[in-house]
DRENDO-1510 file (C-alpha; in Angstrom, 1 decimal, always signed):
<recs>
REC; n; res; u; v; w
REC; 1; MET; +89.3; +159.5; +134.7 .
REC; 2; SER; +90.2; +163.1; +134.0 .
REC; 3; ILE; +89.1; +165.6; +131.4 .
REC; 4; PHE; +90.7; +169.0; +130.8 .
REC; 5; VAL; +88.4; +172.0; +131.0 .
REC; 6; GLY; +90.0; +175.4; +130.6 .
REC; 7; MET; +92.7; +175.6; +133.3 .
REC; 8; ALA; +91.1; +172.8; +135.4 .
REC; 9; VAL; +90.9; +169.1; +135.2 .
REC; 10; ILE; +87.7; +167.2; +136.1 .
REC; 11; ASP; +88.1; +163.8; +137.8 .
REC; 12; PHE; +85.1; +161.7; +137.6 .
REC; 13; ASN; +85.3; +159.4; +140.7 .
REC; 14; TYR; +82.6; +156.8; +140.6 .
REC; 15; GLY; +80.3; +156.9; +143.5 .
REC; 16; LYS; +81.9; +160.0; +144.9 .
REC; 17; GLY; +80.9; +162.8; +142.5 .
REC; 18; PHE; +83.3; +165.1; +140.7 .
REC; 19; THR; +86.7; +166.3; +141.9 .
REC; 20; PHE; +88.3; +169.4; +140.4 .
REC; 21; SER; +91.9; +170.6; +140.4 .
REC; 22; LYS; +93.9; +173.1; +138.4 .
REC; 23; HIS; +95.8; +172.0; +135.4 .
REC; 24; ILE; +97.3; +173.5; +132.2 .
REC; 25; LYS; +94.9; +172.6; +129.4 .
REC; 26; LYS; +95.8; +171.0; +126.1 .
REC; 27; ASP; +95.5; +173.1; +122.9 .
REC; 28; ILE; +92.3; +171.7; +121.5 .
REC; 29; SER; +89.3; +173.4; +119.9 .
REC; 30; ASP; +86.4; +174.8; +122.0 .
REC; 31; PHE; +84.1; +172.1; +120.7 .
REC; 32; ASP; +86.4; +169.2; +121.4 .
REC; 33; ARG; +87.2; +170.5; +124.8 .
REC; 34; VAL; +83.5; +170.7; +125.8 .
REC; 35; PHE; +82.6; +167.6; +123.9 .
REC; 36; GLY; +84.8; +165.5; +126.2 .
REC; 37; VAL; +83.0; +166.7; +129.3 .
REC; 38; PHE; +79.6; +166.3; +127.6 .
REC; 39; LYS; +80.2; +162.7; +126.7 .
REC; 40; GLU; +81.0; +161.9; +130.4 .
REC; 41; LEU; +78.0; +163.8; +131.6 .
REC; 42; LEU; +75.7; +162.0; +129.1 .
REC; 43; THR; +76.8; +158.7; +130.5 .
REC; 44; HIS; +76.0; +159.8; +134.0 .
REC; 45; THR; +72.6; +161.2; +133.0 .
REC; 46; SER; +71.7; +158.1; +131.0 .
REC; 47; GLY; +71.5; +160.0; +127.8 .
REC; 48; ASP; +69.4; +162.9; +129.1 .
REC; 49; ILE; +70.7; +165.8; +127.0 .
REC; 50; GLU; +68.9; +168.6; +128.8 .
REC; 51; GLU; +70.2; +167.3; +132.2 .
REC; 52; ALA; +73.7; +167.2; +130.7 .
REC; 53; PHE; +73.4; +170.8; +129.5 .
REC; 54; GLU; +72.3; +171.8; +133.0 .
REC; 55; TRP; +75.4; +170.2; +134.4 .
REC; 56; LEU; +77.5; +172.1; +131.8 .
REC; 57; ASN; +76.0; +175.3; +133.0 .
REC; 58; THR; +76.7; +174.4; +136.6 .
REC; 59; LEU; +80.3; +173.6; +135.9 .
REC; 60; ASP; +80.7; +176.7; +133.7 .
REC; 61; ALA; +79.7; +178.9; +136.6 .
REC; 62; GLU; +82.8; +177.8; +138.6 .
REC; 63; TYR; +85.3; +176.5; +136.0 .
REC; 64; ASN; +84.7; +178.6; +132.9 .
REC; 65; ILE; +83.9; +175.8; +130.5 .
REC; 66; PHE; +82.7; +178.3; +128.0 .
REC; 67; ASN; +84.1; +181.7; +127.1 .
REC; 68; ASP; +83.1; +185.0; +125.4 .
REC; 69; HIS; +83.5; +183.4; +122.0 .
REC; 70; TYR; +81.9; +180.0; +122.7 .
REC; 71; ASN; +78.8; +179.4; +124.8 .
REC; 72; LEU; +76.3; +176.6; +125.4 .
REC; 73; GLU; +74.2; +177.8; +122.5 .
REC; 74; ASN; +77.2; +177.6; +120.2 .
REC; 75; PHE; +78.0; +174.1; +121.5 .
REC; 76; GLU; +74.4; +172.9; +121.0 .
REC; 77; GLU; +74.4; +174.2; +117.4 .
REC; 78; ASP; +77.7; +172.5; +116.7 .
REC; 79; LEU; +76.3; +169.2; +118.0 .
REC; 80; LYS; +73.4; +169.5; +115.6 .
REC; 81; LYS; +75.7; +170.5; +112.6 .
REC; 82; ARG; +78.0; +167.6; +113.2 .
REC; 83; GLY; +75.1; +165.1; +113.4 .
REC; 84; TYR; +75.4; +164.2; +117.1 .
REC; 85; ILE; +72.0; +165.4; +118.2 .
REC; 86; LYS; +68.7; +166.2; +116.5 .
REC; 87; GLU; +65.4; +167.6; +117.4 .
REC; 88; GLU; +62.4; +165.4; +117.8 .
REC; 89; ILE; +59.2; +167.3; +117.4 .
REC; 90; ASP; +56.3; +166.3; +119.7 .
REC; 91; PRO; +53.4; +165.0; +117.7 .
REC; 92; ASP; +51.1; +167.4; +119.7 .
REC; 93; GLN; +52.9; +170.3; +118.2 .
REC; 94; LEU; +52.0; +169.2; +114.7 .
REC; 95; LYS; +48.3; +169.4; +115.6 .
REC; 96; SER; +48.7; +173.2; +115.6 .
REC; 97; GLY; +49.2; +173.1; +111.9 .
REC; 98; ASN; +52.6; +174.5; +111.4 .
REC; 99; GLY; +54.7; +172.1; +113.6 .
REC; 100; LYS; +57.0; +175.0; +114.6 .
REC; 101; GLY; +58.6; +175.2; +118.0 .
REC; 102; LYS; +61.7; +173.8; +119.6 .
REC; 103; GLY; +61.6; +170.0; +119.8 .
REC; 104; LYS; +63.3; +167.7; +122.3 .
REC; 105; ASN; +67.0; +167.0; +121.6 .
REC; 106; ILE; +67.8; +163.3; +121.3 .
REC; 107; LEU; +71.0; +161.4; +120.6 .
REC; 108; THR; +71.8; +160.2; +117.1 .
REC; 109; ALA; +73.4; +156.9; +116.2 .
REC; 110; LYS; +76.6; +158.8; +115.6 .
REC; 111; LEU; +76.7; +160.1; +119.2 .
REC; 112; GLU; +75.8; +156.7; +120.6 .
REC; 113; SER; +78.8; +155.3; +118.7 .
REC; 114; ALA; +80.9; +158.1; +120.0 .
REC; 115; LEU; +80.0; +157.2; +123.6 .
REC; 116; ARG; +81.0; +153.6; +123.0 .
REC; 117; ASP; +84.3; +154.8; +121.5 .
REC; 118; TYR; +84.8; +157.2; +124.5 .
REC; 119; ALA; +84.2; +154.3; +126.9 .
REC; 120; LEU; +86.6; +152.1; +125.1 .
REC; 121; ASN; +89.4; +154.7; +125.2 .
REC; 122; GLN; +88.7; +155.6; +128.8 .
REC; 123; ILE; +88.6; +152.1; +130.2 .
REC; 124; PHE; +91.0; +150.1; +127.9 .
REC; 125; GLY; +93.2; +152.9; +126.6 .
REC; 126; LYS; +94.1; +153.6; +123.0 .
REC; 127; LEU; +94.3; +150.3; +121.2 .
REC; 128; LYS; +97.1; +149.9; +118.8 .
REC; 129; LYS; +96.1; +148.9; +115.3 .
REC; 130; SER; +96.3; +145.2; +114.7 .
REC; 131; GLY; +95.0; +142.6; +112.3 .
REC; 132; LEU; +91.7; +140.7; +112.9 .
REC; 133; GLY; +91.8; +139.0; +116.2 .
REC; 134; ASN; +90.5; +135.5; +116.5 .
REC; 135; HIS; +90.6; +133.1; +119.4 .
REC; 136; ARG; +93.4; +130.6; +119.4 .
REC; 137; THR; +92.9; +127.1; +120.7 .
REC; 138; THR; +95.3; +124.4; +121.6 .
REC; 139; LYS; +93.8; +122.0; +119.0 .
REC; 140; VAL; +96.3; +121.7; +116.2 .
REC; 141; GLY; +95.8; +120.5; +112.6 .
REC; 142; VAL; +94.9; +122.2; +109.3 .
REC; 143; GLY; +94.0; +125.6; +110.4 .
REC; 144; ASP; +94.6; +129.3; +109.9 .
REC; 145; GLU; +97.5; +130.4; +112.1 .
REC; 146; ARG; +101.0; +129.2; +112.1 .
REC; 147; ASP; +102.2; +128.2; +115.6 .
REC; 148; GLY; +106.0; +128.3; +115.1 .
REC; 149; GLU; +106.6; +124.7; +116.3 .
REC; 150; ASN; +107.9; +122.0; +113.9 .
REC; 151; ARG; +107.6; +118.3; +113.8 .
REC; 152; MET; +108.3; +115.4; +111.3 .
REC; 153; PHE; +105.9; +114.9; +108.4 .
REC; 154; GLN; +103.2; +112.4; +108.9 .
REC; 155; PHE; +101.0; +110.7; +106.3 .
REC; 156; GLY; +97.9; +112.9; +105.8 .
REC; 157; ASP; +99.5; +116.2; +106.6 .
REC; 158; ASP; +98.6; +119.0; +104.2 .
REC; 159; LEU; +101.5; +119.8; +101.9 .
REC; 160; SER; +100.9; +123.5; +102.5 .
REC; 161; THR; +102.2; +123.1; +106.0 .
REC; 162; ILE; +105.7; +121.9; +104.9 .
REC; 163; ASN; +108.5; +124.2; +106.1 .
REC; 164; ILE; +110.7; +124.2; +103.0 .
REC; 165; THR; +113.7; +125.8; +104.7 .
REC; 166; GLU; +113.8; +123.3; +107.6 .
REC; 167; SER; +113.1; +120.4; +105.2 .
REC; 168; LEU; +116.1; +121.4; +103.0 .
REC; 169; LYS; +118.3; +121.8; +106.0 .
REC; 170; ASN; +117.2; +118.3; +107.2 .
REC; 171; ALA; +118.0; +116.9; +103.7 .
REC; 172; GLN; +121.5; +118.3; +103.8 .
REC; 173; ILE; +122.1; +116.8; +107.2 .
REC; 174; ASN; +120.7; +113.4; +106.2 .
REC; 175; ASN; +122.0; +113.1; +102.7 .
REC; 176; GLY; +124.9; +115.5; +102.4 .
REC; 177; ILE; +125.4; +118.5; +100.0 .
REC; 178; SER; +127.0; +116.5; +97.2 .
REC; 179; ASP; +124.0; +114.2; +96.9 .
REC; 180; LEU; +121.1; +116.5; +97.8 .
REC; 181; ARG; +117.9; +114.6; +97.8 .
REC; 182; LEU; +114.6; +115.5; +99.5 .
REC; 183; THR; +112.8; +112.5; +100.8 .
REC; 184; GLU; +109.6; +112.0; +102.9 .
REC; 185; ASN; +111.8; +111.3; +105.9 .
REC; 186; ASP; +113.4; +114.8; +105.5 .
REC; 187; LEU; +110.1; +116.7; +105.5 .
REC; 188; ILE; +109.3; +119.1; +108.4 .
REC; 189; VAL; +105.9; +120.5; +108.9 .
REC; 190; GLU; +104.9; +123.6; +110.9 .
REC; 191; GLU; +102.1; +123.2; +113.4 .
REC; 192; ILE; +99.1; +125.3; +112.7 .
REC; 193; LYS; +96.4; +126.1; +115.2 .
REC; 194; HIS; +92.7; +126.4; +114.5 .
REC; 195; LYS; +91.0; +129.7; +115.3 .
REC; 196; ALA; +87.9; +129.6; +117.5 .
REC; 197; GLN; +85.2; +132.1; +118.0 .
REC; 198; MET; +83.8; +133.3; +121.3 .
REC; 199; SER; +80.2; +134.0; +122.2 .
REC; 200; THR; +79.8; +136.1; +125.3 .
REC; 201; VAL; +76.7; +137.2; +127.3 .
REC; 202; LEU; +77.2; +140.1; +129.6 .
REC; 203; MET; +74.7; +140.3; +132.5 .
REC; 204; ILE; +74.2; +143.7; +134.2 .
REC; 205; ASP; +72.4; +144.0; +137.5 .
REC; 206; ILE; +69.9; +146.9; +137.4 .
REC; 207; SER; +68.3; +146.4; +140.8 .
REC; 208; HIS; +67.8; +149.3; +143.1 .
REC; 209; SER; +70.9; +148.5; +145.2 .
REC; 210; MET; +73.1; +149.6; +142.2 .
REC; 211; ILE; +72.6; +153.2; +143.4 .
REC; 212; LEU; +72.1; +152.7; +147.1 .
REC; 213; TYR; +74.2; +154.3; +149.8 .
REC; 214; GLY; +75.2; +157.2; +147.6 .
REC; 215; GLU; +77.4; +155.1; +145.3 .
REC; 216; ASP; +76.8; +155.1; +141.6 .
REC; 217; ARG; +77.5; +151.6; +140.4 .
REC; 218; ILE; +75.4; +151.5; +137.3 .
REC; 219; THR; +77.4; +154.1; +135.4 .
REC; 220; PRO; +80.7; +152.2; +135.4 .
REC; 221; ALA; +78.8; +149.0; +134.7 .
REC; 222; LYS; +77.3; +150.3; +131.5 .
REC; 223; LYS; +80.6; +152.0; +130.6 .
REC; 224; VAL; +82.3; +148.6; +130.8 .
REC; 225; ALA; +79.5; +147.1; +128.6 .
REC; 226; MET; +79.9; +149.8; +126.0 .
REC; 227; ALA; +83.7; +149.4; +126.0 .
REC; 228; LEU; +83.6; +145.7; +125.8 .
REC; 229; VAL; +81.2; +145.7; +122.9 .
REC; 230; GLU; +83.3; +148.2; +121.0 .
REC; 231; LEU; +86.5; +146.2; +121.7 .
REC; 232; ILE; +85.0; +143.0; +120.5 .
REC; 233; HIS; +83.6; +144.6; +117.3 .
REC; 234; ARG; +87.0; +146.1; +116.5 .
REC; 235; LYS; +89.5; +143.5; +117.6 .
REC; 236; TYR; +87.4; +140.3; +117.3 .
REC; 237; PRO; +84.8; +140.9; +114.7 .
REC; 238; LYS; +83.9; +137.2; +114.4 .
REC; 239; ASP; +82.9; +137.0; +118.0 .
REC; 240; SER; +79.5; +137.8; +119.4 .
REC; 241; ILE; +78.4; +139.6; +122.5 .
REC; 242; ASP; +74.9; +139.9; +123.9 .
REC; 243; ILE; +73.9; +142.3; +126.7 .
REC; 244; ILE; +71.1; +141.4; +129.1 .
REC; 245; VAL; +69.9; +143.2; +132.2 .
REC; 246; PHE; +68.2; +141.7; +135.2 .
REC; 247; GLY; +66.1; +143.0; +138.1 .
REC; 248; ASN; +62.8; +141.3; +139.0 .
REC; 249; GLU; +63.0; +139.8; +135.5 .
REC; 250; ALA; +65.6; +139.7; +132.8 .
REC; 251; TRP; +65.5; +140.9; +129.2 .
REC; 252; PRO; +68.0; +141.6; +126.4 .
REC; 253; ILE; +68.9; +145.1; +125.4 .
REC; 254; LYS; +70.5; +146.4; +122.2 .
REC; 255; VAL; +73.9; +147.9; +122.0 .
REC; 256; LYS; +72.4; +151.3; +121.1 .
REC; 257; ASP; +70.3; +151.2; +124.4 .
REC; 258; LEU; +73.4; +151.1; +126.7 .
REC; 259; PRO; +73.8; +154.9; +127.2 .
REC; 260; TYR; +70.2; +155.1; +128.4 .
REC; 261; LEU; +70.5; +152.3; +130.9 .
REC; 262; LYS; +69.0; +153.0; +134.4 .
REC; 263; VAL; +68.3; +151.1; +137.5 .
REC; 264; GLY; +64.7; +150.5; +138.6 .
REC; 265; PRO; +62.8; +149.7; +141.8 .
REC; 266; PHE; +63.8; +146.0; +141.4 .
REC; 267; HIS; +65.0; +143.1; +143.4 .
REC; 268; THR; +67.8; +140.9; +142.1 .
REC; 269; ASN; +66.5; +137.9; +140.1 .
REC; 270; THR; +69.8; +136.3; +139.2 .
REC; 271; VAL; +68.1; +133.1; +138.2 .
REC; 272; ALA; +66.1; +134.9; +135.4 .
REC; 273; GLY; +69.3; +136.4; +134.1 .
REC; 274; LEU; +71.1; +133.1; +134.0 .
REC; 275; GLU; +68.2; +131.4; +132.3 .
REC; 276; LEU; +68.1; +134.0; +129.6 .
REC; 277; ALA; +71.9; +134.0; +129.2 .
REC; 278; MET; +72.0; +130.2; +128.7 .
REC; 279; ASP; +69.0; +130.4; +126.2 .
REC; 280; ILE; +71.0; +132.9; +124.1 .
REC; 281; LEU; +74.2; +130.8; +124.2 .
REC; 282; ARG; +72.4; +127.6; +123.3 .
REC; 283; ARG; +71.5; +129.1; +120.0 .
REC; 284; LYS; +75.1; +130.0; +119.3 .
REC; 285; ARG; +77.2; +127.6; +117.1 .
REC; 286; ASN; +80.5; +128.7; +118.6 .
REC; 287; THR; +82.3; +126.2; +120.8 .
REC; 288; ASN; +83.7; +128.8; +123.2 .
REC; 289; LYS; +80.9; +130.3; +125.3 .
REC; 290; GLN; +81.0; +132.4; +128.5 .
REC; 291; ILE; +78.9; +134.5; +130.8 .
REC; 292; PHE; +80.1; +137.7; +132.5 .
REC; 293; MET; +77.9; +138.8; +135.4 .
REC; 294; ILE; +78.3; +142.3; +137.0 .
REC; 295; THR; +76.3; +142.5; +140.2 .
REC; 296; ASP; +76.6; +144.2; +143.6 .
REC; 297; GLY; +74.1; +142.3; +145.7 .
REC; 298; LYS; +72.8; +138.9; +146.7 .
REC; 299; PRO; +70.0; +137.2; +144.8 .
REC; 300; SER; +66.7; +138.3; +146.4 .
REC; 301; CYS; +64.0; +137.3; +143.9 .
REC; 302; ILE; +62.7; +134.4; +141.8 .
REC; 303; LYS; +59.6; +133.9; +139.7 .
REC; 304; LEU; +57.3; +131.1; +140.8 .
REC; 305; PRO; +55.5; +128.8; +138.4 .
REC; 306; SER; +52.3; +130.7; +139.2 .
REC; 307; GLY; +53.9; +133.8; +137.7 .
REC; 308; GLU; +54.2; +135.6; +141.0 .
REC; 309; PHE; +57.5; +136.8; +142.4 .
REC; 310; TYR; +59.0; +135.4; +145.6 .
REC; 311; LYS; +61.1; +138.1; +147.2 .
REC; 312; ASN; +63.3; +138.2; +150.2 .
REC; 313; SER; +65.8; +141.0; +150.8 .
REC; 314; ASN; +66.7; +139.8; +154.4 .
REC; 315; GLY; +69.8; +137.6; +154.2 .
REC; 316; LEU; +70.5; +134.8; +151.9 .
REC; 317; ASP; +67.2; +132.9; +151.3 .
REC; 318; ASP; +67.7; +129.2; +151.0 .
REC; 319; MET; +65.2; +128.7; +148.2 .
REC; 320; ILE; +66.6; +131.5; +146.1 .
REC; 321; VAL; +70.2; +130.5; +146.7 .
REC; 322; SER; +69.3; +126.9; +145.8 .
REC; 323; LYS; +67.8; +127.9; +142.5 .
REC; 324; CYS; +70.9; +130.0; +141.7 .
REC; 325; LEU; +73.2; +127.1; +142.4 .
REC; 326; ASN; +71.1; +124.8; +140.2 .
REC; 327; LYS; +71.5; +127.3; +137.3 .
REC; 328; ALA; +75.3; +127.4; +137.9 .
REC; 329; ALA; +75.5; +123.7; +137.8 .
REC; 330; GLN; +73.4; +123.6; +134.6 .
REC; 331; ALA; +75.7; +126.1; +132.9 .
REC; 332; ARG; +78.7; +123.9; +133.9 .
REC; 333; LYS; +77.0; +120.9; +132.2 .
REC; 334; LEU; +76.6; +123.0; +129.1 .
REC; 335; LYS; +80.3; +123.9; +129.3 .
REC; 336; ILE; +79.5; +127.6; +129.9 .
REC; 337; PRO; +81.8; +129.2; +132.5 .
REC; 338; ILE; +80.4; +132.1; +134.5 .
REC; 339; THR; +82.7; +134.9; +135.7 .
REC; 340; THR; +81.1; +136.9; +138.5 .
REC; 341; PHE; +82.2; +140.5; +139.1 .
REC; 342; MET; +80.9; +141.3; +142.5 .
REC; 343; ILE; +81.3; +145.1; +142.8 .
REC; 344; ALA; +80.6; +145.2; +146.5 .
REC; 345; GLN; +82.9; +143.9; +149.1 .
REC; 346; ASP; +80.4; +142.7; +151.6 .
REC; 347; PRO; +81.9; +139.8; +153.6 .
REC; 348; TYR; +78.4; +138.3; +154.0 .
REC; 349; LEU; +78.1; +137.8; +150.3 .
REC; 350; ARG; +81.4; +136.0; +149.9 .
REC; 351; GLN; +79.7; +132.8; +151.1 .
REC; 352; PHE; +77.2; +132.9; +148.2 .
REC; 353; VAL; +79.8; +133.9; +145.6 .
REC; 354; GLU; +82.1; +131.0; +146.6 .
REC; 355; LEU; +79.3; +128.5; +146.5 .
REC; 356; PHE; +78.0; +129.7; +143.2 .
REC; 357; THR; +81.5; +129.7; +141.6 .
REC; 358; ALA; +82.2; +126.2; +143.0 .
REC; 359; GLN; +79.0; +124.9; +141.4 .
REC; 360; ASN; +79.9; +126.3; +138.0 .
REC; 361; GLN; +83.6; +125.8; +138.3 .
REC; 362; GLY; +83.9; +129.3; +137.0 .
REC; 363; LYS; +85.7; +132.4; +138.5 .
REC; 364; ALA; +84.7; +135.3; +140.8 .
REC; 365; PHE; +86.2; +138.7; +141.4 .
REC; 366; LEU; +85.3; +140.3; +144.6 .
REC; 367; THR; +86.1; +143.9; +143.8 .
REC; 368; GLY; +85.0; +147.5; +144.1 .
REC; 369; LEU; +84.5; +149.7; +141.1 .
REC; 370; SER; +88.2; +150.6; +140.5 .
REC; 371; GLY; +89.7; +148.6; +137.7 .
REC; 372; LEU; +86.5; +146.8; +136.8 .
REC; 373; GLY; +86.9; +147.3; +133.0 .
REC; 374; GLU; +90.6; +146.2; +133.1 .
REC; 375; MET; +89.6; +143.0; +134.9 .
REC; 376; ILE; +86.9; +142.1; +132.5 .
REC; 377; PHE; +89.1; +142.8; +129.5 .
REC; 378; GLU; +91.9; +140.7; +131.0 .
REC; 379; ASP; +89.6; +137.8; +131.7 .
REC; 380; TYR; +88.1; +138.0; +128.2 .
REC; 381; GLU; +91.6; +137.8; +126.7 .
REC; 382; LYS; +92.4; +134.8; +128.9 .
REC; 383; ASN; +89.2; +133.0; +128.1 .
REC; 384; ARG; +89.7; +133.4; +124.4 .
REC; 385; THR; +92.4; +130.6; +124.6 .
REC; 386; LYS; +89.9; +128.1; +126.0 .
REC; 387; ARG; +90.5; +124.6; +124.8 .
REC; 388; ILE; +87.9; +123.1; +122.4 .
</recs>
C-alpha cells in the first residue's frame, strides 16, 4: 500500500516496516495529504493518537510531511475542527476546580468510521455503486430476483412470473396470427430465485505469536476485519457479521473496537473461539452461516472443566488437537463451514490445518499476509451462493 507525501511515496509493507521512494505528489490539500498517512499510522499504533503524532514528526524530519504553512499543530487543530478527534479531560484535573489543561486526544466515532472506510478502499479498492446486494441461492420459486431462464407454466405458479412477450410468441407459433389465442399451454414463466442472507463470524487470533519474529500480523488482520465489516454493511446490508478475538479465552468485540485491537501475552485457545462463534451463529435465523478464522499458529491452549488452563506450546498436543477436531466436526453437523486463513507458512502446521479442514469439510488457505483481504473477500462472495 502506498501513500503520497510531498515528493515521496510511503509503502507500508506488513511485517517489514516502512519503505520510502521518490514520487510526484498528487495535487491535494495539506490536510488530506497528511490525513492519509495519519490513518495508516493510527491503524499500526492501535488508535494511539500521540504515538501516531510522534511518527508523523519522525517522518517529517526526513520526508517533509509538513511545510512552513502547515505543521503538526495545524493538523491537530484541523482534526478537532472536523470532528475526528476530541480531548478527554482527566477527572483528576477537575478536582483542581477549573478543569483547565490539555486533555488526552481520543478518536471520535467519525474517525473510527473513516478508518473502516480507509481499510475498505485500501484492501478491496474503490467499490462501484450498486444496488442492495443479497445472497442468491439455487432454490427457485416465488422469490425476489428474476433468473432469466424460462419454462412452461405449471399449476400453482404465481401469475406475476408470466413472461408476456415469450407467452405471446408461443401463442403465435401454436395458434397462428389469424387466430391469436392465449391458452394455458402457451404460457411461459420466468424462474425467480430466492434471496438468502448470510451470517458470518470472523475470528481473529490475538495470541503473542501474532507479533513474533519481527512480523506484524495483527495490523493486516484487523484491517481485513474493518474492511469486511464496511463491505458487508454497504453491499449486503441484510447480512450480519460478528467479530470475536481469541487468545487464552475468546470474547466478542464491537466494530468500533477494531482500530484499538492489540495482541496480548496469550496462548492460542482455538476451541474457545470456535465455541463462541457457534454460540453466536446458533442464535441467527439465517440459513447461510459461516466462520472465517484468521490465525498464524497452532492451537496451544484449552480451558479445563476445573477452570484452569491447559497449555502446551511445544508441538501439536494430542489433547488440544482432539478438542479442536471435535469442534470442527460439531460445526459441520450444524452446517457451519469454517474457512481457515493460516497466515504463516510453517510446513509443520499443515498437518493440523488439513485434519481440521477435513473434519469440518470446510476450506483452508495457507498463505502469508499478501493478498489476505482479497482472498477473504473472494471467499465471502463465493459462499454467498451457498445452497439452502
